Each structure stands twice: as structure tokens, then as C-alpha cells.
C-alpha angles and dihedrals in degrees: 000000000000117000123213100221123185114252138161111251104210099182091060095041132122095186113353110339093255096121092042090052093047092048091052091045094051093034097236135123115287089222089059091052091047092050092050089051091052090046093050091049091058098042096047098044090254105264098094093047095048090048093050091048092051091047093051090045090055098041106039115085119230116256112268096217122025128186125223087223112095096218102044126061118178112200 
């Protein structure tokens, strides 16, 4: 049984790879996750979203094997 763990995907990152890793984990588009982060930033006065992003960046391990293909990540 293969588990779909949450990782940071650093080769597809803009800042830390958190949004790319979340998009891969939930099988949705990276742009949608990034858009949701930005919208949450504006609707929550920013501080909680920034803190959550920094915590996720620090806690999530980077992906072990990363593909150069933007649609397929093999972990």
C-alpha cells in the first residue's frame, strides 16, 4: 500500500515548496493552492497565514525524489 505523505517539493517552489507539496498531496493544481494562500493572507490580516506557512516550511521534509516533469512527482 502506497501512502501519499505530505512533502515540500523544492524544485517546483516559488518560496519554500509548501504549496507545491500540498497541491501534490491533495491532487489539485499548484496555482489553486497558491491562490488560496494569497486569499487567506488578505482575509486574515496576514499574520496567521504567514506563521502557518513558516511552520509548514520548517516541519515538512523535502521530497526525496523529484521529477523534472511538472505534473508527475515520484516519491
